[in-house]
N, CA, C and O atoms as a Maestro MAE file, in Angstrom:
{
 s_m_m2io_version
 :::
 2.0.0
}

f_m_ct {
 s_m_title
 :::
 protein
 m_atom[340] {
  # First column is atom index #
  i_m_mmod_type
  r_m_x_coord
  r_m_y_coord
  r_m_z_coord
  i_m_residue_number
  s_m_chain_name
  s_m_pdb_residue_name
  s_m_pdb_atom_name
  i_m_atomic_number
  :::
  1 25 79.568 97.767 123.603 1 A "MET " " N  " 7
  2 3 80.195 99.041 123.322 1 A "MET " " CA " 6
  3 2 81.712 98.855 123.324 1 A "MET " " C  " 6
  4 15 82.267 98.218 124.219 1 A "MET " " O  " 8
  5 25 82.370 99.415 122.319 2 A "ASP " " N  " 7
  6 3 83.831 99.385 122.255 2 A "ASP " " CA " 6
  7 2 84.437 100.491 123.110 2 A "ASP " " C  " 6
  8 15 83.851 101.558 123.291 2 A "ASP " " O  " 8
  9 25 85.615 100.206 123.624 3 A "VAL " " N  " 7
  10 3 86.429 101.211 124.297 3 A "VAL " " CA " 6
  11 2 87.550 101.548 123.334 3 A "VAL " " C  " 6
  12 15 88.293 100.666 122.904 3 A "VAL " " O  " 8
  13 25 87.673 102.827 122.993 4 A "VAL " " N  " 7
  14 3 88.736 103.259 122.088 4 A "VAL " " CA " 6
  15 2 89.816 103.939 122.919 4 A "VAL " " C  " 6
  16 15 89.557 104.924 123.610 4 A "VAL " " O  " 8
  17 25 91.018 103.405 122.843 5 A "VAL " " N  " 7
  18 3 92.165 103.948 123.564 5 A "VAL " " CA " 6
  19 2 92.955 104.807 122.593 5 A "VAL " " C  " 6
  20 15 93.422 104.319 121.563 5 A "VAL " " O  " 8
  21 25 93.106 106.084 122.918 6 A "LEU " " N  " 7
  22 3 93.901 106.992 122.095 6 A "LEU " " CA " 6
  23 2 95.359 106.901 122.530 6 A "LEU " " C  " 6
  24 15 95.680 107.019 123.713 6 A "LEU " " O  " 8
  25 25 96.237 106.687 121.546 7 A "VAL " " N  " 7
  26 3 97.660 106.497 121.850 7 A "VAL " " CA " 6
  27 2 98.484 107.485 121.018 7 A "VAL " " C  " 6
  28 15 98.893 107.158 119.904 7 A "VAL " " O  " 8
  29 25 98.732 108.682 121.545 8 A "PRO " " N  " 7
  30 3 99.621 109.611 120.844 8 A "PRO " " CA " 6
  31 2 101.051 109.065 120.870 8 A "PRO " " C  " 6
  32 15 101.516 108.576 121.900 8 A "PRO " " O  " 8
  33 25 101.735 109.152 119.746 9 A "THR " " N  " 7
  34 3 103.093 108.608 119.690 9 A "THR " " CA " 6
  35 2 104.059 109.586 119.034 9 A "THR " " C  " 6
  36 15 103.694 110.360 118.148 9 A "THR " " O  " 8
  37 25 105.282 109.526 119.492 10 A "TYR " " N  " 7
  38 3 106.422 110.174 118.844 10 A "TYR " " CA " 6
  39 2 107.647 109.377 119.266 10 A "TYR " " C  " 6
  40 15 108.021 109.359 120.439 10 A "TYR " " O  " 8
  41 25 108.262 108.723 118.299 11 A "ASN " " N  " 7
  42 3 109.442 107.888 118.553 11 A "ASN " " CA " 6
  43 2 109.158 106.791 119.583 11 A "ASN " " C  " 6
  44 15 109.893 106.646 120.560 11 A "ASN " " O  " 8
  45 25 108.112 106.038 119.364 12 A "GLU " " N  " 7
  46 3 107.732 104.957 120.273 12 A "GLU " " CA " 6
  47 2 107.788 103.587 119.598 12 A "GLU " " C  " 6
  48 15 107.091 102.662 120.018 12 A "GLU " " O  " 8
  49 25 108.596 103.452 118.574 13 A "ARG " " N  " 7
  50 3 108.681 102.193 117.831 13 A "ARG " " CA " 6
  51 2 108.985 101.009 118.747 13 A "ARG " " C  " 6
  52 15 108.395 99.941 118.585 13 A "ARG " " O  " 8
  53 25 109.882 101.177 119.691 14 A "GLU " " N  " 7
  54 3 110.285 100.071 120.560 14 A "GLU " " CA " 6
  55 2 109.183 99.657 121.543 14 A "GLU " " C  " 6
  56 15 109.214 98.542 122.062 14 A "GLU " " O  " 8
  57 25 108.224 100.526 121.802 15 A "ASN " " N  " 7
  58 3 107.198 100.252 122.815 15 A "ASN " " CA " 6
  59 2 105.822 99.934 122.247 15 A "ASN " " C  " 6
  60 15 104.998 99.331 122.933 15 A "ASN " " O  " 8
  61 25 105.565 100.326 121.017 16 A "LEU " " N  " 7
  62 3 104.204 100.297 120.497 16 A "LEU " " CA " 6
  63 2 103.627 98.891 120.385 16 A "LEU " " C  " 6
  64 15 102.480 98.679 120.778 16 A "LEU " " O  " 8
  65 25 104.365 97.938 119.871 17 A "ALA " " N  " 7
  66 3 103.825 96.583 119.693 17 A "ALA " " CA " 6
  67 2 103.440 95.958 121.033 17 A "ALA " " C  " 6
  68 15 102.410 95.292 121.134 17 A "ALA " " O  " 8
  69 25 104.251 96.169 122.045 18 A "VAL " " N  " 7
  70 3 103.954 95.632 123.379 18 A "VAL " " CA " 6
  71 2 102.668 96.263 123.912 18 A "VAL " " C  " 6
  72 15 101.802 95.559 124.432 18 A "VAL " " O  " 8
  73 25 102.541 97.570 123.787 19 A "LEU " " N  " 7
  74 3 101.349 98.259 124.250 19 A "LEU " " CA " 6
  75 2 100.098 97.745 123.534 19 A "LEU " " C  " 6
  76 15 99.079 97.477 124.171 19 A "LEU " " O  " 8
  77 25 100.179 97.608 122.214 20 A "VAL " " N  " 7
  78 3 99.027 97.140 121.434 20 A "VAL " " CA " 6
  79 2 98.599 95.749 121.895 20 A "VAL " " C  " 6
  80 15 97.414 95.509 122.125 20 A "VAL " " O  " 8
  81 25 99.547 94.841 122.030 21 A "ARG " " N  " 7
  82 3 99.202 93.477 122.478 21 A "ARG " " CA " 6
  83 2 98.526 93.491 123.845 21 A "ARG " " C  " 6
  84 15 97.550 92.775 124.068 21 A "ARG " " O  " 8
  85 25 99.041 94.296 124.748 22 A "ARG " " N  " 7
  86 3 98.480 94.316 126.109 22 A "ARG " " CA " 6
  87 2 97.089 94.936 126.150 22 A "ARG " " C  " 6
  88 15 96.216 94.443 126.864 22 A "ARG " " O  " 8
  89 25 96.875 95.990 125.409 23 A "VAL " " N  " 7
  90 3 95.549 96.614 125.401 23 A "VAL " " CA " 6
  91 2 94.535 95.718 124.699 23 A "VAL " " C  " 6
  92 15 93.414 95.555 125.182 23 A "VAL " " O  " 8
  93 25 94.917 95.137 123.569 24 A "LEU " " N  " 7
  94 3 93.973 94.333 122.794 24 A "LEU " " CA " 6
  95 2 93.727 92.953 123.405 24 A "LEU " " C  " 6
  96 15 92.937 92.172 122.876 24 A "LEU " " O  " 8
  97 25 94.388 92.658 124.493 25 A "ALA " " N  " 7
  98 3 94.080 91.420 125.217 25 A "ALA " " CA " 6
  99 2 92.690 91.502 125.836 25 A "ALA " " C  " 6
  100 15 92.117 90.480 126.216 25 A "ALA " " O  " 8
  101 25 92.150 92.701 125.938 26 A "TYR " " N  " 7
  102 3 90.820 92.902 126.511 26 A "TYR " " CA " 6
  103 2 89.784 92.967 125.389 26 A "TYR " " C  " 6
  104 15 89.897 93.794 124.484 26 A "TYR " " O  " 8
  105 25 88.782 92.103 125.447 27 A "PRO " " N  " 7
  106 3 87.731 92.131 124.422 27 A "PRO " " CA " 6
  107 2 87.021 93.489 124.397 27 A "PRO " " C  " 6
  108 15 86.775 94.094 125.440 27 A "PRO " " O  " 8
  109 25 86.703 93.950 123.201 28 A "GLY " " N  " 7
  110 3 85.981 95.211 123.055 28 A "GLY " " CA " 6
  111 2 86.855 96.446 123.070 28 A "GLY " " C  " 6
  112 15 86.351 97.561 122.939 28 A "GLY " " O  " 8
  113 25 88.169 96.267 123.227 29 A "TYR " " N  " 7
  114 3 89.071 97.409 123.210 29 A "TYR " " CA " 6
  115 2 89.624 97.598 121.797 29 A "TYR " " C  " 6
  116 15 89.922 96.634 121.091 29 A "TYR " " O  " 8
  117 25 89.750 98.859 121.409 30 A "ARG " " N  " 7
  118 3 90.358 99.245 120.134 30 A "ARG " " CA " 6
  119 2 91.364 100.348 120.405 30 A "ARG " " C  " 6
  120 15 91.314 101.007 121.444 30 A "ARG " " O  " 8
  121 25 92.280 100.544 119.463 31 A "LEU " " N  " 7
  122 3 93.287 101.591 119.609 31 A "LEU " " CA " 6
  123 2 93.288 102.504 118.405 31 A "LEU " " C  " 6
  124 15 93.112 102.063 117.269 31 A "LEU " " O  " 8
  125 25 93.489 103.773 118.666 32 A "LEU " " N  " 7
  126 3 93.796 104.737 117.621 32 A "LEU " " CA " 6
  127 2 95.178 105.281 117.930 32 A "LEU " " C  " 6
  128 15 95.368 105.987 118.920 32 A "LEU " " O  " 8
  129 25 96.139 104.955 117.085 33 A "VAL " " N  " 7
  130 3 97.501 105.463 117.219 33 A "VAL " " CA " 6
  131 2 97.548 106.796 116.482 33 A "VAL " " C  " 6
  132 15 97.195 106.875 115.305 33 A "VAL " " O  " 8
  133 25 97.984 107.840 117.176 34 A "ILE " " N  " 7
  134 3 98.079 109.175 116.602 34 A "ILE " " CA " 6
  135 2 99.563 109.515 116.540 34 A "ILE " " C  " 6
  136 15 100.162 109.907 117.542 34 A "ILE " " O  " 8
  137 25 100.146 109.363 115.360 35 A "ASP " " N  " 7
  138 3 101.591 109.529 115.237 35 A "ASP " " CA " 6
  139 2 101.944 110.910 114.710 35 A "ASP " " C  " 6
  140 15 101.397 111.364 113.705 35 A "ASP " " O  " 8
  141 25 102.855 111.565 115.392 36 A "ASP " " N  " 7
  142 3 103.309 112.906 115.039 36 A "ASP " " CA " 6
  143 2 104.558 112.864 114.164 36 A "ASP " " C  " 6
  144 15 105.576 113.462 114.511 36 A "ASP " " O  " 8
  145 25 104.490 112.164 113.031 37 A "ALA " " N  " 7
  146 3 105.593 112.106 112.068 37 A "ALA " " CA " 6
  147 2 106.895 111.628 112.714 37 A "ALA " " C  " 6
  148 15 107.950 112.225 112.502 37 A "ALA " " O  " 8
  149 25 106.822 110.577 113.485 38 A "SER " " N  " 7
  150 3 108.004 110.035 114.166 38 A "SER " " CA " 6
  151 2 109.085 109.648 113.164 38 A "SER " " C  " 6
  152 15 108.804 108.934 112.201 38 A "SER " " O  " 8
  153 25 110.310 110.106 113.373 39 A "PRO " " N  " 7
  154 3 111.384 109.747 112.458 39 A "PRO " " CA " 6
  155 2 111.924 108.331 112.663 39 A "PRO " " C  " 6
  156 15 112.717 107.856 111.850 39 A "PRO " " O  " 8
  157 25 111.508 107.649 113.733 40 A "ASP " " N  " 7
  158 3 112.053 106.324 114.028 40 A "ASP " " CA " 6
  159 2 111.241 105.174 113.410 40 A "ASP " " C  " 6
  160 15 111.558 104.007 113.637 40 A "ASP " " O  " 8
  161 25 110.201 105.496 112.634 41 A "GLY " " N  " 7
  162 3 109.415 104.442 112.005 41 A "GLY " " CA " 6
  163 2 108.187 104.012 112.794 41 A "GLY " " C  " 6
  164 15 107.578 102.989 112.480 41 A "GLY " " O  " 8
  165 25 107.820 104.776 113.809 42 A "THR " " N  " 7
  166 3 106.640 104.433 114.593 42 A "THR " " CA " 6
  167 2 105.392 104.366 113.715 42 A "THR " " C  " 6
  168 15 104.581 103.452 113.865 42 A "THR " " O  " 8
  169 25 105.232 105.308 112.814 43 A "GLY " " N  " 7
  170 3 104.054 105.330 111.944 43 A "GLY " " CA " 6
  171 2 103.959 104.104 111.058 43 A "GLY " " C  " 6
  172 15 102.872 103.560 110.861 43 A "GLY " " O  " 8
  173 25 105.089 103.666 110.521 44 A "GLU " " N  " 7
  174 3 105.106 102.469 109.674 44 A "GLU " " CA " 6
  175 2 104.759 101.223 110.492 44 A "GLU " " C  " 6
  176 15 104.022 100.354 110.027 44 A "GLU " " O  " 8
  177 25 105.292 101.143 111.709 45 A "LEU " " N  " 7
  178 3 104.957 100.016 112.581 45 A "LEU " " CA " 6
  179 2 103.472 100.045 112.920 45 A "LEU " " C  " 6
  180 15 102.822 99.000 112.941 45 A "LEU " " O  " 8
  181 25 102.934 101.220 113.183 46 A "ALA " " N  " 7
  182 3 101.511 101.337 113.489 46 A "ALA " " CA " 6
  183 2 100.669 100.818 112.323 46 A "ALA " " C  " 6
  184 15 99.653 100.158 112.543 46 A "ALA " " O  " 8
  185 25 101.074 101.106 111.103 47 A "GLU " " N  " 7
  186 3 100.352 100.595 109.922 47 A "GLU " " CA " 6
  187 2 100.430 99.065 109.855 47 A "GLU " " C  " 6
  188 15 99.451 98.408 109.504 47 A "GLU " " O  " 8
  189 25 101.574 98.510 110.186 48 A "ALA " " N  " 7
  190 3 101.712 97.043 110.194 48 A "ALA " " CA " 6
  191 2 100.814 96.433 111.272 48 A "ALA " " C  " 6
  192 15 100.197 95.392 111.047 48 A "ALA " " O  " 8
  193 25 100.740 97.065 112.425 49 A "LEU " " N  " 7
  194 3 99.866 96.580 113.498 49 A "LEU " " CA " 6
  195 2 98.400 96.692 113.090 49 A "LEU " " C  " 6
  196 15 97.582 95.849 113.459 49 A "LEU " " O  " 8
  197 25 98.075 97.723 112.336 50 A "LYS " " N  " 7
  198 3 96.713 97.878 111.823 50 A "LYS " " CA " 6
  199 2 96.354 96.702 110.910 50 A "LYS " " C  " 6
  200 15 95.239 96.184 110.964 50 A "LYS " " O  " 8
  201 25 97.305 96.290 110.078 51 A "ARG " " N  " 7
  202 3 97.064 95.129 109.208 51 A "ARG " " CA " 6
  203 2 96.945 93.845 110.024 51 A "ARG " " C  " 6
  204 15 96.153 92.965 109.685 51 A "ARG " " O  " 8
  205 25 97.724 93.736 111.091 52 A "ASP " " N  " 7
  206 3 97.688 92.541 111.942 52 A "ASP " " CA " 6
  207 2 96.419 92.454 112.786 52 A "ASP " " C  " 6
  208 15 95.986 91.357 113.141 52 A "ASP " " O  " 8
  209 25 95.823 93.593 113.109 53 A "TRP " " N  " 7
  210 3 94.638 93.660 113.980 53 A "TRP " " CA " 6
  211 2 93.519 94.424 113.261 53 A "TRP " " C  " 6
  212 15 93.116 95.488 113.730 53 A "TRP " " O  " 8
  213 25 93.013 93.914 112.145 54 A "PRO " " N  " 7
  214 3 91.992 94.658 111.393 54 A "PRO " " CA " 6
  215 2 90.746 94.920 112.230 54 A "PRO " " C  " 6
  216 15 90.228 94.035 112.912 54 A "PRO " " O  " 8
  217 25 90.284 96.166 112.155 55 A "GLY " " N  " 7
  218 3 89.102 96.554 112.897 55 A "GLY " " CA " 6
  219 2 89.349 96.899 114.348 55 A "GLY " " C  " 6
  220 15 88.446 97.366 115.042 55 A "GLY " " O  " 8
  221 25 90.582 96.671 114.818 56 A "ARG " " N  " 7
  222 3 90.875 96.964 116.231 56 A "ARG " " CA " 6
  223 2 91.961 98.017 116.401 56 A "ARG " " C  " 6
  224 15 92.088 98.618 117.468 56 A "ARG " " O  " 8
  225 25 92.745 98.240 115.348 57 A "VAL " " N  " 7
  226 3 93.792 99.271 115.393 57 A "VAL " " CA " 6
  227 2 93.593 100.174 114.184 57 A "VAL " " C  " 6
  228 15 93.388 99.697 113.068 57 A "VAL " " O  " 8
  229 25 93.655 101.459 114.410 58 A "ASP " " N  " 7
  230 3 93.667 102.416 113.313 58 A "ASP " " CA " 6
  231 2 94.771 103.426 113.595 58 A "ASP " " C  " 6
  232 15 95.265 103.537 114.717 58 A "ASP " " O  " 8
  233 25 95.145 104.160 112.553 59 A "VAL " " N  " 7
  234 3 96.281 105.073 112.661 59 A "VAL " " CA " 6
  235 2 95.898 106.420 112.075 59 A "VAL " " C  " 6
  236 15 95.323 106.500 110.989 59 A "VAL " " O  " 8
  237 25 96.220 107.464 112.800 60 A "LEU " " N  " 7
  238 3 96.095 108.830 112.313 60 A "LEU " " CA " 6
  239 2 97.506 109.390 112.207 60 A "LEU " " C  " 6
  240 15 98.197 109.548 113.214 60 A "LEU " " O  " 8
  241 25 97.931 109.691 110.978 61 A "HIS " " N  " 7
  242 3 99.264 110.252 110.759 61 A "HIS " " CA " 6
  243 2 99.154 111.774 110.711 61 A "HIS " " C  " 6
  244 15 98.347 112.336 109.970 61 A "HIS " " O  " 8
  245 25 99.984 112.419 111.519 62 A "ARG " " N  " 7
  246 3 100.042 113.876 111.487 62 A "ARG " " CA " 6
  247 2 101.362 114.282 110.844 62 A "ARG " " C  " 6
  248 15 102.343 113.541 110.914 62 A "ARG " " O  " 8
  249 25 101.390 115.440 110.227 63 A "THR " " N  " 7
  250 3 102.540 115.825 109.405 63 A "THR " " CA " 6
  251 2 103.704 116.406 110.188 63 A "THR " " C  " 6
  252 15 104.786 116.604 109.636 63 A "THR " " O  " 8
  253 25 103.494 116.679 111.461 64 A "ARG " " N  " 7
  254 3 104.596 117.234 112.259 64 A "ARG " " CA " 6
  255 2 104.353 116.965 113.736 64 A "ARG " " C  " 6
  256 15 103.246 116.622 114.149 64 A "ARG " " O  " 8
  257 25 105.398 117.127 114.511 65 A "LYS " " N  " 7
  258 3 105.277 117.014 115.968 65 A "LYS " " CA " 6
  259 2 104.545 118.259 116.456 65 A "LYS " " C  " 6
  260 15 105.055 119.376 116.367 65 A "LYS " " O  " 8
  261 25 103.348 118.041 116.971 66 A "ASP " " N  " 7
  262 3 102.494 119.174 117.300 66 A "ASP " " CA " 6
  263 2 102.021 119.152 118.746 66 A "ASP " " C  " 6
  264 15 101.178 119.961 119.133 66 A "ASP " " O  " 8
  265 25 102.550 118.241 119.544 67 A "GLY " " N  " 7
  266 3 102.233 118.255 120.957 67 A "GLY " " CA " 6
  267 2 101.198 117.229 121.375 67 A "GLY " " C  " 6
  268 15 100.335 116.826 120.596 67 A "GLY " " O  " 8
  269 25 101.310 116.821 122.625 68 A "LEU " " N  " 7
  270 3 100.460 115.779 123.185 68 A "LEU " " CA " 6
  271 2 98.985 116.193 123.226 68 A "LEU " " C  " 6
  272 15 98.115 115.423 122.821 68 A "LEU " " O  " 8
  273 25 98.710 117.377 123.701 69 A "GLY " " N  " 7
  274 3 97.323 117.841 123.797 69 A "GLY " " CA " 6
  275 2 96.646 117.890 122.444 69 A "GLY " " C  " 6
  276 15 95.507 117.444 122.304 69 A "GLY " " O  " 8
  277 25 97.329 118.424 121.450 70 A "ARG " " N  " 7
  278 3 96.752 118.497 120.107 70 A "ARG " " CA " 6
  279 2 96.573 117.105 119.498 70 A "ARG " " C  " 6
  280 15 95.662 116.885 118.699 70 A "ARG " " O  " 8
  281 25 97.438 116.173 119.877 71 A "ALA " " N  " 7
  282 3 97.280 114.794 119.394 71 A "ALA " " CA " 6
  283 2 95.991 114.195 119.952 71 A "ALA " " C  " 6
  284 15 95.240 113.554 119.217 71 A "ALA " " O  " 8
  285 25 95.733 114.395 121.223 72 A "TYR " " N  " 7
  286 3 94.479 113.902 121.807 72 A "TYR " " CA " 6
  287 2 93.269 114.555 121.148 72 A "TYR " " C  " 6
  288 15 92.287 113.880 120.840 72 A "TYR " " O  " 8
  289 25 93.338 115.856 120.933 73 A "VAL " " N  " 7
  290 3 92.224 116.562 120.296 73 A "VAL " " CA " 6
  291 2 91.983 116.006 118.894 73 A "VAL " " C  " 6
  292 15 90.836 115.785 118.504 73 A "VAL " " O  " 8
  293 25 93.050 115.779 118.139 74 A "ALA " " N  " 7
  294 3 92.904 115.204 116.795 74 A "ALA " " CA " 6
  295 2 92.273 113.819 116.872 74 A "ALA " " C  " 6
  296 15 91.417 113.477 116.057 74 A "ALA " " O  " 8
  297 25 92.692 113.029 117.843 75 A "GLY " " N  " 7
  298 3 92.133 111.694 118.010 75 A "GLY " " CA " 6
  299 2 90.669 111.718 118.398 75 A "GLY " " C  " 6
  300 15 89.894 110.868 117.959 75 A "GLY " " O  " 8
  301 25 90.290 112.672 119.209 76 A "MET " " N  " 7
  302 3 88.892 112.782 119.625 76 A "MET " " CA " 6
  303 2 88.020 113.364 118.525 76 A "MET " " C  " 6
  304 15 86.793 113.369 118.634 76 A "MET " " O  " 8
  305 25 88.654 113.853 117.466 77 A "GLY " " N  " 7
  306 3 87.904 114.406 116.346 77 A "GLY " " CA " 6
  307 2 87.151 113.353 115.566 77 A "GLY " " C  " 6
  308 15 86.339 113.687 114.704 77 A "GLY " " O  " 8
  309 25 87.405 112.081 115.853 78 A "GLY " " N  " 7
  310 3 86.640 111.014 115.240 78 A "GLY " " CA " 6
  311 2 86.986 110.725 113.801 78 A "GLY " " C  " 6
  312 15 86.107 110.333 113.033 78 A "GLY " " O  " 8
  313 25 88.224 110.903 113.407 79 A "ARG " " N  " 7
  314 3 88.625 110.650 112.021 79 A "ARG " " CA " 6
  315 2 89.083 109.208 111.818 79 A "ARG " " C  " 6
  316 15 90.127 108.970 111.210 79 A "ARG " " O  " 8
  317 25 88.330 108.269 112.310 80 A "TRP " " N  " 7
  318 3 88.652 106.865 112.122 80 A "TRP " " CA " 6
  319 2 87.341 106.103 112.023 80 A "TRP " " C  " 6
  320 15 86.299 106.626 112.419 80 A "TRP " " O  " 8
  321 25 87.364 104.896 111.511 81 A "PRO " " N  " 7
  322 3 86.111 104.132 111.404 81 A "PRO " " CA " 6
  323 2 85.531 103.864 112.788 81 A "PRO " " C  " 6
  324 15 86.240 103.401 113.681 81 A "PRO " " O  " 8
  325 25 84.274 104.146 112.963 82 A "ARG " " N  " 7
  326 3 83.619 103.952 114.249 82 A "ARG " " CA " 6
  327 2 83.302 102.483 114.504 82 A "ARG " " C  " 6
  328 15 83.261 102.044 115.653 82 A "ARG " " O  " 8
  329 25 83.080 101.731 113.443 83 A "HIS " " N  " 7
  330 3 82.718 100.323 113.593 83 A "HIS " " CA " 6
  331 2 83.675 99.467 112.777 83 A "HIS " " C  " 6
  332 15 83.991 99.812 111.638 83 A "HIS " " O  " 8
  333 25 84.141 98.361 113.337 84 A "PRO " " N  " 7
  334 3 85.037 97.490 112.577 84 A "PRO " " CA " 6
  335 2 84.360 97.029 111.289 84 A "PRO " " C  " 6
  336 15 83.148 96.822 111.236 84 A "PRO " " O  " 8
  337 25 85.179 96.877 110.259 85 A "THR " " N  " 7
  338 3 84.648 96.414 108.963 85 A "THR " " CA " 6
  339 2 84.769 94.927 108.838 85 A "THR " " C  " 6
  340 15 84.376 94.360 107.819 85 A "THR " " O  " 8
  :::
 }
 m_bond[339] {
  # First column is bond index #
  i_m_from
  i_m_to
  i_m_order
  :::
  1 1 2 1
  2 2 3 1
  3 3 4 2
  4 3 5 1
  5 5 6 1
  6 6 7 1
  7 7 8 2
  8 7 9 1
  9 9 10 1
  10 10 11 1
  11 11 12 2
  12 11 13 1
  13 13 14 1
  14 14 15 1
  15 15 16 2
  16 15 17 1
  17 17 18 1
  18 18 19 1
  19 19 20 2
  20 19 21 1
  21 21 22 1
  22 22 23 1
  23 23 24 2
  24 23 25 1
  25 25 26 1
  26 26 27 1
  27 27 28 2
  28 27 29 1
  29 29 30 1
  30 30 31 1
  31 31 32 2
  32 31 33 1
  33 33 34 1
  34 34 35 1
  35 35 36 2
  36 35 37 1
  37 37 38 1
  38 38 39 1
  39 39 40 2
  40 39 41 1
  41 41 42 1
  42 42 43 1
  43 43 44 2
  44 43 45 1
  45 45 46 1
  46 46 47 1
  47 47 48 2
  48 47 49 1
  49 49 50 1
  50 50 51 1
  51 51 52 2
  52 51 53 1
  53 53 54 1
  54 54 55 1
  55 55 56 2
  56 55 57 1
  57 57 58 1
  58 58 59 1
  59 59 60 2
  60 59 61 1
  61 61 62 1
  62 62 63 1
  63 63 64 2
  64 63 65 1
  65 65 66 1
  66 66 67 1
  67 67 68 2
  68 67 69 1
  69 69 70 1
  70 70 71 1
  71 71 72 2
  72 71 73 1
  73 73 74 1
  74 74 75 1
  75 75 76 2
  76 75 77 1
  77 77 78 1
  78 78 79 1
  79 79 80 2
  80 79 81 1
  81 81 82 1
  82 82 83 1
  83 83 84 2
  84 83 85 1
  85 85 86 1
  86 86 87 1
  87 87 88 2
  88 87 89 1
  89 89 90 1
  90 90 91 1
  91 91 92 2
  92 91 93 1
  93 93 94 1
  94 94 95 1
  95 95 96 2
  96 95 97 1
  97 97 98 1
  98 98 99 1
  99 99 100 2
  100 99 101 1
  101 101 102 1
  102 102 103 1
  103 103 104 2
  104 103 105 1
  105 105 106 1
  106 106 107 1
  107 107 108 2
  108 107 109 1
  109 109 110 1
  110 110 111 1
  111 111 112 2
  112 111 113 1
  113 113 114 1
  114 114 115 1
  115 115 116 2
  116 115 117 1
  117 117 118 1
  118 118 119 1
  119 119 120 2
  120 119 121 1
  121 121 122 1
  122 122 123 1
  123 123 124 2
  124 123 125 1
  125 125 126 1
  126 126 127 1
  127 127 128 2
  128 127 129 1
  129 129 130 1
  130 130 131 1
  131 131 132 2
  132 131 133 1
  133 133 134 1
  134 134 135 1
  135 135 136 2
  136 135 137 1
  137 137 138 1
  138 138 139 1
  139 139 140 2
  140 139 141 1
  141 141 142 1
  142 142 143 1
  143 143 144 2
  144 143 145 1
  145 145 146 1
  146 146 147 1
  147 147 148 2
  148 147 149 1
  149 149 150 1
  150 150 151 1
  151 151 152 2
  152 151 153 1
  153 153 154 1
  154 154 155 1
  155 155 156 2
  156 155 157 1
  157 157 158 1
  158 158 159 1
  159 159 160 2
  160 159 161 1
  161 161 162 1
  162 162 163 1
  163 163 164 2
  164 163 165 1
  165 165 166 1
  166 166 167 1
  167 167 168 2
  168 167 169 1
  169 169 170 1
  170 170 171 1
  171 171 172 2
  172 171 173 1
  173 173 174 1
  174 174 175 1
  175 175 176 2
  176 175 177 1
  177 177 178 1
  178 178 179 1
  179 179 180 2
  180 179 181 1
  181 181 182 1
  182 182 183 1
  183 183 184 2
  184 183 185 1
  185 185 186 1
  186 186 187 1
  187 187 188 2
  188 187 189 1
  189 189 190 1
  190 190 191 1
  191 191 192 2
  192 191 193 1
  193 193 194 1
  194 194 195 1
  195 195 196 2
  196 195 197 1
  197 197 198 1
  198 198 199 1
  199 199 200 2
  200 199 201 1
  201 201 202 1
  202 202 203 1
  203 203 204 2
  204 203 205 1
  205 205 206 1
  206 206 207 1
  207 207 208 2
  208 207 209 1
  209 209 210 1
  210 210 211 1
  211 211 212 2
  212 211 213 1
  213 213 214 1
  214 214 215 1
  215 215 216 2
  216 215 217 1
  217 217 218 1
  218 218 219 1
  219 219 220 2
  220 219 221 1
  221 221 222 1
  222 222 223 1
  223 223 224 2
  224 223 225 1
  225 225 226 1
  226 226 227 1
  227 227 228 2
  228 227 229 1
  229 229 230 1
  230 230 231 1
  231 231 232 2
  232 231 233 1
  233 233 234 1
  234 234 235 1
  235 235 236 2
  236 235 237 1
  237 237 238 1
  238 238 239 1
  239 239 240 2
  240 239 241 1
  241 241 242 1
  242 242 243 1
  243 243 244 2
  244 243 245 1
  245 245 246 1
  246 246 247 1
  247 247 248 2
  248 247 249 1
  249 249 250 1
  250 250 251 1
  251 251 252 2
  252 251 253 1
  253 253 254 1
  254 254 255 1
  255 255 256 2
  256 255 257 1
  257 257 258 1
  258 258 259 1
  259 259 260 2
  260 259 261 1
  261 261 262 1
  262 262 263 1
  263 263 264 2
  264 263 265 1
  265 265 266 1
  266 266 267 1
  267 267 268 2
  268 267 269 1
  269 269 270 1
  270 270 271 1
  271 271 272 2
  272 271 273 1
  273 273 274 1
  274 274 275 1
  275 275 276 2
  276 275 277 1
  277 277 278 1
  278 278 279 1
  279 279 280 2
  280 279 281 1
  281 281 282 1
  282 282 283 1
  283 283 284 2
  284 283 285 1
  285 285 286 1
  286 286 287 1
  287 287 288 2
  288 287 289 1
  289 289 290 1
  290 290 291 1
  291 291 292 2
  292 291 293 1
  293 293 294 1
  294 294 295 1
  295 295 296 2
  296 295 297 1
  297 297 298 1
  298 298 299 1
  299 299 300 2
  300 299 301 1
  301 301 302 1
  302 302 303 1
  303 303 304 2
  304 303 305 1
  305 305 306 1
  306 306 307 1
  307 307 308 2
  308 307 309 1
  309 309 310 1
  310 310 311 1
  311 311 312 2
  312 311 313 1
  313 313 314 1
  314 314 315 1
  315 315 316 2
  316 315 317 1
  317 317 318 1
  318 318 319 1
  319 319 320 2
  320 319 321 1
  321 321 322 1
  322 322 323 1
  323 323 324 2
  324 323 325 1
  325 325 326 1
  326 326 327 1
  327 327 328 2
  328 327 329 1
  329 329 330 1
  330 330 331 1
  331 331 332 2
  332 331 333 1
  333 333 334 1
  334 334 335 1
  335 335 336 2
  336 335 337 1
  337 337 338 1
  338 338 339 1
  339 339 340 2
  :::
 }
}
């Protein structure tokens, strides 16, 4: 069974790569980055990390900063691939 870690982000470009590496050091862990339209390029970095870690990182882009709770709810909505391809 995979463990999916939900990672809501807003302006976390400087921290995201470190977090991804540390979480994915554990077998069976996956990440869903939920970006709230960060102006610092967090969403673009998340897409690059998705390419670097196929099947283990996915990204949900939201169109505006809508709050931490709503980011978690969106992530729990299951709008990402359930099984690695």
